[in-house]
C-alpha positions as CSV (number, residue, x, y, z in Angstrom):
1,M,16.1,-11.4,15.3
2,S,17.6,-8.0,14.8
3,T,16.0,-5.2,12.5
4,T,18.4,-2.4,12.7
5,W,19.6,-2.8,9.2
6,L,17.1,-3.8,6.6
7,P,17.4,-4.7,3.9
8,C,21.1,-6.4,3.9
9,G,20.0,-10.1,5.6
10,T,17.1,-9.3,7.6
11,Y,13.7,-9.7,6.8
12,H,9.9,-9.2,7.9
13,Q,7.9,-12.2,8.8
14,S,4.6,-10.4,8.9
15,Y,2.6,-8.5,6.5
16,V,2.1,-6.1,9.5
17,K,6.1,-5.3,9.9
18,D,6.5,-5.4,6.2
19,H,3.8,-2.2,6.0
20,G,5.2,-0.5,8.8
21,W,6.1,3.2,8.5
22,W,9.1,3.0,10.7
23,Q,10.5,-0.6,10.3
24,T,13.7,-0.5,12.1
25,S,15.7,1.3,14.7
26,F,17.8,3.0,12.3
27,V,14.8,4.7,10.9
28,Y,13.2,5.3,14.2
29,G,16.5,7.3,14.9
30,K,16.2,9.1,11.5
31,M,12.7,10.2,12.0
32,T,13.1,11.5,15.2
33,L,16.0,13.3,14.3
34,L,13.8,14.9,11.4
35,V,11.2,15.6,13.9
36,I,13.6,17.4,16.1
37,V,15.0,19.6,13.6
38,L,11.1,20.6,12.0
39,F,9.7,21.4,15.2
40,I,12.5,22.4,17.1
41,I,15.6,23.6,15.8
42,I,14.2,25.5,12.5
43,P,11.7,27.5,14.5
44,V,13.7,28.3,17.2
45,F,17.3,28.9,15.7
46,C,15.9,30.7,12.4
47,G,15.1,34.5,11.6
48,D,11.8,35.8,10.0
49,Y,13.3,35.5,6.4
50,L,14.2,31.9,6.7
51,L,10.9,30.8,8.2
52,S,9.2,32.8,5.0
53,I,11.0,30.3,2.7
54,A,10.1,27.5,4.7
55,Y,6.6,27.9,4.8
56,K,6.8,29.0,0.8
57,I,8.5,25.6,0.6
58,G,5.5,24.1,2.4
59,Y,2.9,25.9,0.5
60,T,4.3,24.6,-2.8
61,I,4.6,21.1,-1.2
62,L,0.8,21.3,-0.6
63,A,0.0,22.8,-3.9
64,A,2.2,20.2,-5.7
65,L,0.7,17.2,-4.1
66,G,-2.6,17.2,-5.8
67,V,-0.5,17.5,-9.3
68,Q,1.6,14.7,-8.0
69,L,-1.6,12.6,-7.7
70,L,-2.9,13.5,-10.7
71,I,0.0,13.1,-13.4
72,G,2.1,10.9,-11.2
73,Y,0.0,8.4,-9.6
74,C,-3.5,8.5,-11.7
75,G,-2.2,9.6,-15.1
76,Q,-4.3,12.4,-15.6
77,I,-2.4,15.5,-17.1
78,T,-3.4,18.7,-15.5
79,L,-2.1,22.4,-16.2
80,G,-5.0,24.3,-14.3
81,H,-4.0,23.3,-10.8
82,A,-3.7,27.0,-9.6
83,A,-7.5,27.6,-10.3
84,F,-8.2,25.0,-7.5
85,V,-6.0,26.5,-5.4
86,A,-7.7,30.0,-5.7
87,V,-11.0,28.4,-5.2
88,G,-9.9,27.4,-1.8
89,S,-8.2,30.8,-1.3
90,Y,-11.3,32.8,-1.9
91,T,-13.7,30.1,-0.4
92,S,-11.8,30.7,3.2
93,A,-11.5,34.3,2.8
94,M,-15.1,34.6,2.0
95,L,-16.4,32.3,5.0
96,I,-14.2,34.3,7.2
97,L,-15.1,37.8,6.3
98,Y,-18.9,37.6,5.3
99,V,-20.2,34.7,7.3
100,P,-22.2,35.7,10.3
101,W,-20.7,33.1,12.8
102,P,-21.8,32.8,16.2
103,N,-19.6,34.3,18.9
104,F,-18.5,31.4,20.4
105,L,-17.1,30.2,17.3
106,F,-14.8,33.3,16.9
107,S,-13.9,33.1,20.8
108,A,-13.1,29.6,20.4
109,G,-10.8,29.9,17.4
110,L,-13.1,27.7,15.2
111,V,-13.7,30.0,12.2
112,Y,-10.7,29.7,10.2
113,P,-10.5,25.5,10.5
114,I,-14.2,25.3,9.6
115,S,-13.2,27.5,6.6
116,M,-10.2,25.6,5.7
117,I,-12.0,22.3,5.5
118,A,-15.1,24.1,3.5
119,A,-12.3,25.2,1.2
120,G,-11.1,21.8,0.6
121,F,-14.6,20.8,-0.1
122,A,-15.5,23.7,-2.6
123,A,-12.1,23.0,-4.6
124,G,-12.5,19.6,-5.0
125,L,-16.0,19.8,-6.1
126,W,-14.8,22.2,-8.5
127,S,-12.0,20.4,-9.3
128,V,-14.3,17.2,-10.3
129,L,-16.5,19.5,-12.1
130,F,-13.6,20.1,-14.5
131,G,-12.3,16.2,-14.4
132,L,-15.6,15.0,-15.9
133,P,-14.3,15.5,-19.3
134,S,-11.9,12.7,-17.9
135,A,-14.3,9.9,-18.7
136,R,-14.1,10.3,-22.3
137,V,-11.0,12.3,-23.1
138,K,-7.3,11.9,-22.2
139,G,-3.8,13.0,-23.1
140,F,-3.9,16.2,-24.9
141,Y,-7.4,16.8,-25.0
142,L,-7.6,16.5,-21.2
143,I,-4.9,19.3,-20.9
144,M,-7.0,21.4,-22.8
145,T,-9.7,21.2,-20.1
146,T,-7.9,21.7,-17.3
147,M,-6.5,24.7,-19.0
148,A,-10.2,25.9,-19.3
149,A,-10.4,25.3,-15.8
150,Q,-7.5,27.9,-15.4
151,W,-8.9,30.4,-17.7
152,I,-12.5,30.2,-16.6
153,T,-11.9,30.3,-12.9
154,V,-9.1,33.0,-12.4
155,P,-9.4,35.5,-15.1
156,L,-13.5,35.3,-15.6
157,V,-15.1,34.1,-12.0
158,I,-12.6,35.2,-9.4
159,T,-11.2,38.5,-11.3
160,Q,-14.7,39.7,-12.7
161,Y,-17.1,39.0,-10.0
162,V,-15.8,37.5,-7.1
163,S,-13.4,39.7,-6.2
164,R,-15.5,42.5,-6.5
165,I,-17.9,41.2,-3.5
166,G,-18.3,43.9,-0.7
167,G,-17.0,46.7,-2.4
168,R,-13.2,45.5,-1.8
169,G,-11.9,46.0,-4.9
170,H,-9.2,43.8,-6.6
171,Y,-8.4,41.9,-3.6
172,F,-9.5,40.5,-0.2
173,S,-7.8,41.9,2.9
174,L,-8.0,40.1,6.4
175,P,-6.9,42.4,9.3
176,P,-4.4,41.1,12.0
177,G,-5.8,38.8,14.1
178,T,-8.7,37.7,12.0
179,I,-6.8,34.0,11.5
180,S,-6.9,32.2,14.4
181,I,-7.1,28.4,15.7
182,G,-7.9,27.4,19.2
183,P,-6.4,30.2,21.3
184,W,-3.7,31.0,19.0
185,A,-3.6,34.0,16.8
186,I,-1.9,32.8,13.4
187,D,0.4,36.6,13.7
188,S,3.9,35.5,13.3
189,D,6.0,33.8,11.0
190,R,6.9,31.2,13.7
191,K,3.3,30.4,13.8
192,I,2.9,30.3,10.2
193,Y,5.5,28.2,10.0
194,Y,4.1,25.7,12.9
195,L,0.5,25.6,10.8
196,M,2.4,24.9,7.7
197,I,4.5,22.1,9.1
198,V,1.3,20.2,10.6
199,L,-0.8,20.5,7.5
200,V,2.1,19.3,5.3
201,C,2.4,16.3,7.5
202,L,-1.2,15.4,7.5
203,C,-1.4,15.7,3.6
204,L,1.4,13.8,3.1
205,L,0.4,11.1,5.4
206,A,-3.0,11.1,4.4
207,M,-1.9,10.3,0.7
208,A,0.7,7.8,1.5
209,N,-2.2,5.9,3.3
210,L,-4.4,6.5,0.4
211,L,-2.0,5.1,-2.2
212,R,-1.3,2.2,-0.1
213,S,-5.1,1.4,0.0
214,R,-7.5,0.0,-2.8
215,V,-8.0,3.3,-4.2
216,G,-4.6,4.2,-4.6
217,R,-3.8,0.8,-6.3
218,A,-6.8,1.6,-8.6
219,W,-5.2,4.8,-9.5
220,I,-2.1,3.4,-10.4
221,A,-3.6,0.9,-12.6
222,I,-5.3,3.4,-14.4
223,R,-1.9,5.6,-14.9
224,D,-0.1,2.1,-16.3
225,N,-2.8,0.9,-18.4
226,D,-6.7,2.0,-18.2
227,I,-7.9,-0.3,-20.6
228,A,-6.4,-3.4,-18.7
229,A,-7.6,-1.6,-15.6
230,E,-11.1,-1.6,-16.8
231,T,-11.2,-4.9,-18.2
232,L,-10.4,-6.1,-14.5
233,G,-13.4,-4.6,-13.2
234,V,-11.8,-1.3,-11.9
235,N,-14.6,1.6,-12.3
236,I,-12.1,4.1,-13.9
237,V,-14.3,6.9,-14.5
238,W,-15.3,6.4,-10.5
239,Y,-11.6,6.6,-9.9
240,K,-10.7,9.4,-11.9
241,L,-13.2,11.4,-10.4
242,V,-12.2,10.8,-6.9
243,A,-8.7,11.7,-7.8
244,F,-9.8,14.7,-9.3
245,F,-11.7,15.5,-5.9
246,V,-8.9,14.5,-3.7
247,A,-6.2,16.7,-5.5
248,G,-8.7,19.7,-5.3
249,F,-9.3,19.2,-1.9
250,I,-5.6,19.2,-0.9
251,A,-5.2,22.3,-3.4
252,G,-8.2,24.0,-1.2
253,I,-6.1,23.5,1.9
254,A,-3.1,25.0,0.5
255,G,-4.9,27.9,-0.9
256,S,-6.5,28.0,2.8
257,F,-3.2,28.0,4.2
258,W,-1.6,30.9,2.0
259,I,-3.9,33.5,3.4
260,S,-2.5,32.8,6.7
261,A,1.1,34.0,5.6
262,L,-0.5,36.8,3.3
263,Y,-3.2,38.3,5.2
264,F,-4.8,38.9,2.0
265,V,-6.1,37.2,-1.1
266,S,-5.6,38.4,-5.0
267,P,-5.7,36.7,-8.5
268,E,-2.3,37.7,-9.3
269,H,-1.3,34.7,-6.7
270,F,-3.3,32.4,-8.9
271,E,-1.8,33.1,-12.7
272,F,-1.5,30.2,-15.1
273,F,2.3,30.2,-14.5
274,Y,1.8,28.5,-11.4
275,S,-0.1,25.7,-12.5
276,L,3.2,25.2,-14.8
277,W,5.4,26.1,-12.0
278,W,3.8,23.1,-10.2
279,V,3.9,20.7,-12.7
280,G,7.7,21.6,-13.1
281,V,8.2,20.7,-9.0
282,I,7.0,17.0,-9.8
283,L,9.1,16.9,-13.0
284,I,12.4,18.2,-11.1
285,G,11.4,16.3,-7.8
286,G,10.3,13.1,-9.5
287,V,7.1,12.0,-11.1
288,G,5.0,9.4,-9.0
289,S,7.1,9.8,-5.7
290,L,6.1,11.8,-2.5
291,H,9.6,12.5,-1.8
292,G,9.6,14.1,-5.3
293,V,7.1,16.8,-4.2
294,V,9.1,17.4,-1.2
295,F,12.4,17.4,-3.1
296,G,11.1,19.4,-5.9
297,A,9.6,22.1,-3.8
298,M,12.9,22.8,-2.3
299,F,14.8,22.6,-5.3
300,M,12.5,25.4,-6.9
301,V,11.9,27.5,-4.1
302,L,15.6,27.8,-2.7
303,V,16.8,28.4,-6.4
304,E,14.3,31.2,-6.5
305,E,15.2,32.9,-3.6
306,I,19.1,32.4,-4.6
307,L,18.4,34.1,-7.9
308,R,16.5,37.1,-6.5
309,N,19.3,37.6,-4.0
310,G,21.8,37.3,-6.7
311,L,20.2,39.8,-8.8
312,V,19.8,42.1,-5.8
313,A,23.5,41.8,-5.0
314,M,24.4,42.7,-8.8
315,G,21.9,45.5,-8.9
316,G,23.9,46.8,-6.1
317,W,27.0,46.7,-7.9
318,M,25.6,47.6,-11.5
319,P,22.6,49.3,-10.9
320,E,22.4,50.5,-14.9
321,L,21.6,47.1,-15.8
322,M,18.4,47.3,-13.5
323,L,18.5,43.6,-12.9
324,V,16.1,43.6,-10.0
325,G,12.8,44.9,-11.8
326,K,13.5,42.0,-14.5
327,F,13.3,39.1,-11.8
328,D,10.5,37.5,-13.4
329,Y,12.1,37.0,-16.6
330,F,15.3,35.8,-14.8
331,R,12.8,33.2,-13.1
332,D,10.8,32.1,-15.9
333,S,14.4,31.3,-17.6
334,A,15.9,29.6,-14.7
335,F,12.5,27.6,-14.6
336,G,12.7,26.7,-18.5
337,L,16.3,25.8,-18.2
338,A,15.9,23.6,-15.0
339,I,13.0,21.4,-16.8
340,I,15.4,21.1,-19.8
341,L,18.6,19.6,-17.8
342,F,16.5,17.4,-15.7
343,L,14.5,15.8,-18.5
344,I,17.8,15.4,-20.4
345,Y,20.3,14.6,-17.4
346,E,18.0,13.3,-14.4
347,P,14.5,12.4,-16.0
348,N,13.6,10.4,-12.9
349,G,14.1,13.4,-11.1
350,I,16.0,14.2,-7.6
351,S,14.0,11.2,-5.9
352,Y,15.6,8.9,-7.7
353,R,18.9,10.2,-7.0
354,Y,17.9,10.0,-3.4
355,W,16.6,6.4,-3.5
356,Q,20.0,5.6,-5.1
357,I,22.2,6.9,-2.3
358,K,19.7,5.6,0.3
359,N,20.0,2.2,-1.1
360,Y,24.0,2.4,-1.5
361,F,24.3,2.8,2.3
362,N,21.5,0.5,3.2
363,L,23.3,-2.1,1.1
364,W,26.6,-1.4,2.5
365,P,29.2,-2.8,2.2
366,F,27.4,-5.1,-0.5
367,S,26.1,-2.1,-2.5
368,Y,27.3,-3.6,-6.0
């Protein structure tokens, strides 16, 4: 039996095939083409500027993935996710700069990978600490506790204390060549891009598999009706804390990756705006969809870059307007306008439109 054109008349006869990632030869072709584009065409034919946009999209995906888990799959609203990304960044940077690692770890290029894993655990545990109130509160009150994570972590703990460790002033600077994985020093935009692609693929794959497991089904049950889930025997407190830990762990990975792109870390990179920004990513991309994280990140970053370049061009024509210096105001306004328009005209996000288009072609010629 041919399995080229699912779901138009051909059906699986086992759960193994039904749960397979690449179920048909057509999907194999699409995914093979995607791998070629991501790993060969983009890094070979794109310049440094386009690669920098690409790994900024990847960073946004990693940072927003934990927000999607909490809000989209577990129903736990968060407005303080930038705090956990900050914990990951500073943990990784401090482990690289201040821990007297054995020389063989430096020569083997294992210090940065170890610091990245440690950053994930540190951010995950910090996230659990502020997720503890979710055992007793939800909704608006949970929003306040996650906002407390933002205000306590970044302006107080990091800015006033952590940033001053070692007498380095306001930020930590990592000299070139400090960040390496094995024999490869992450010292160019192309290498940063490859690191981003690997991390994004691993995190998306891990999240997708986790959502198909018992833990993922428990999260979705809590999101849909926590009282009914508890009645059926789901330990909602435990699974909520697991969700906070996983979301924080991924945020720590995102923060650790971001220092490889910037070579320094500062509190300005984790302001409250970015917590709102990543919530906007999943609202525009689609709540409760991994595709939504990718589409939302692409939309937000590309619109931001188009707006930046547009203001630069307009500033060249009309320098008296001083538009470039007011980029943050235009960006924030565009961000708010995009949220409003999507909530009114496309409340299910870009991923829902993608799902409709995909089904149209899969069901053709009987797409009606």
